[in-house]
N, C-alpha and C positions, 0 to 999 in steps of 0.2 A: 766414425761412431766410437765411442769409449766403451771398452768391455770391462767388467769386473775383473779383479786379479785372480781369475780362475780359468785355467785353460779348458775345462769342461764347458764353460759358456760358449767359447768359440766353436768347440766341437758340436755342441747343440745347434748353434746357428747354421753350421754347414749342413747338418742332417736336416734341419728344418727347411733349408733352401732346397735340398735334394727332393724332399717330399712334395714341395710345391713346384718342382721343375723349374726353379728360378736360376738359371745359369749365371746370371749377372751377380746374384747374391752368393753363389758358389764361389765365384772368382773373387769377390770382395772379401771373403773370409780367409783367403790364402795370401801367403807372402810370395814374394819373388826372389829367387826361383822357387817353384813348386814341383813336387814329384809325386806320382801316383803309381802304385803297383796294384793291379787287379787281376782277377781270374780270366777275363776275356781278352782275346788278342787285340791289340798288340802287347798287352800286358803292362807296358810301361809308358807313361806320358810324363813329360817334364818341360819346364820352362815357363814363360810368362803366360801362355795360354793353355796350360796343362788341364785345368778344370773344364774349360770350354771344349777342348779337343776330346777329353775323355767323355763328356756328356754327349757330344755329337756321336761318338762311337757307341755309347749306351743305347741311344735311340736307334741307330742303324742295326745293332745286334738284336735289339728288341723286335724291330720290324722283321728281320731275318727269321727269328725263331718263334715269332707270334707272342712275345711278351710285352706287357705294358702295365701301367698303374702301380709302379714300384712305390713302397712305403717301408721305411726303416724305423724301427723303435730301438732305442738304446736302453740296455739293461743298467744294472748298478756297476759302476767302473771297478775293474780289478786293480788298476794302477791310475793314479793321478800324481805324477812326480814333477816337482819344480826344482830346478837348480839354477838359480839366477834368472836369466832371461830365456832359459830353455825349459820347454815342458814336454812331457811323454805321457800319453793316455792310452790305456787299453781297456776297451769296453765291449762286452758281449752285445749281440744284436739279434733281432728277429726281423726278417724282411718278409713282406707279403707282396704278391704280384699276381696278375692275371696271365695265364699261359693258355692261349688258344681257347679262351672262354672258361677255363677252370681256375678257381682261386687256389694259389699255392702259397704255403708258409714255409719259410727257410729258417729253421731253428739252429742255434749253435754257431752262428757266424761270430766273427770278432773283428772289430775296427780298431786298428792300431795307428796312432797319430803322433807325429812330432810337431812341435809348435815353437814359435819364437814370440817373445813379448817385447814390443817397441813402443815408440811414441804413439802409434795408432792401436795399441792393445794387443792382445794375443791373436796371432795369425798362424794357420796351418802351413807347415813347410813340406810336409810329406805325409802320405798316409798309405796303408795297405789294408786290403779287405781280404779276410779268409772266410770262405764259404762254409756254410753249414749244411745240413741235409734237407732236402726238399720233400714235402709231403702235401697231399691235397688238404685243403682246409676243411 
């Protein structure tokens, strides 16, 4: 799939795949190798199956704590920097999810992404999620 010359398009595709729970599309949006840094243990996933491994752990953690129905909305990017074939994106987020039957809103999160532009377009090479604060919806 060809992407426009904008790393935010790739970030949007990744988040859309997350919101659909489409692990194959998550992986397709990523370069190899891929690295993920997130707030849940084991905190770091890397390698060719990083997205699939992270998603498996998201579902296991959700089952453990009673969370499901995750949905991330991206805000207006703080940074979309491109230097040659390297991209860097910092975008605020709002995530909603169900926690034991109660709708929760997480405001103030930040999604930071490094990308590489190649023959197949922009691909995520690494991302980090910084949590916001949770409150009932």
